[in-house]
C-alpha positions in Angstrom: 4.8 6.5 -6.4 6.7 5.7 -3.3 5.1 2.8 -1.4 4.6 4.6 1.5 3.2 7.1 0.1 0.6 5.0 -1.8 -0.4 3.4 1.0 -1.4 6.5 2.8 -2.9 8.2 -0.2 -5.2 4.9 -0.6 -6.3 4.7 3.2 -4.7 1.3 3.4 -2.6 2.6 6.2 -3.7 5.9 8.1 -0.1 7.7 8.5 2.8 7.9 6.0 5.4 7.0 9.2 3.6 4.2 9.9 3.6 3.0 6.6 7.2 3.6 6.6 7.4 1.7 9.3 6.2 -1.3 8.3 7.7 -1.6 5.2 10.9 -1.2 7.9 9.8 -4.4 9.5 9.2 -6.4 6.0 5.4 -6.8 7.3 4.5 -5.3 3.2 5.4 -7.3 0.1 4.3 -6.6 -3.7 4.1 -9.2 -5.8 5.3 -11.7 -3.6 8.7 -10.1 -2.6 9.2 -7.9 0.7 10.2 -4.5 -0.5 11.1 -1.1 1.0 9.3 2.1 1.1 11.0 3.6 -1.4 9.2 1.2 -4.3 8.0 2.3 -7.1 4.6 1.2 -7.2 3.0 0.4 -10.6 -0.8 -0.2 -11.4 -1.3 -4.1 -11.3 1.1 -4.5 -8.4 -0.3 -6.7 -5.8 0.4 -5.5 -2.0 0.3 -8.0 0.4 0.5 -6.0 4.1 0.5 -8.0 7.6 -1.2 -6.6 10.4 -0.6 -8.7 13.7 -2.3 -12.3 13.1 -4.0 -11.0 9.9 -3.3 -10.3 6.3 -4.7 -7.6 3.4 -4.1 -8.0 -0.3 -5.1 -5.5 -2.4 -4.2 -4.9 -6.1 -3.2 -1.1 -7.5 -6.0 -0.3 -9.8 -4.9 3.7 -10.0 -1.9 6.0 -9.0 -3.3 9.1 -7.7 -1.3 12.1 -5.6 -4.2 13.1 -3.6 -7.4 11.8 -3.0 -11.1 12.6 -1.3 -11.8 10.2 1.5 -14.7 8.4 -0.5 -12.5 8.0 -4.2 -9.6 6.2 -2.1 -11.2 2.9 -2.3 -10.6 3.4 -6.0 -7.3 3.3 -5.7 -7.3 -1.0 -5.2 -9.3 -3.7 -5.3 -9.0 -6.4 -2.2 -8.8 -9.8 -3.8 
């Protein structure tokens, strides 16, 4: 699954366009490398997102094409 879609489905970022812009600006890294929105996310990847002066780090635990709001938190684990 593409990184921008994963960020939206898991609700780490609310909209796919915002996720895409964050990737283009270099604020998203996977396993320590800055990646593009087209990066293929795999279970076990560690995603780091920079929101202004705050950084969020999460490990991918599950990949699903769509989820309910309550189940979205099961797709990742905060580090």
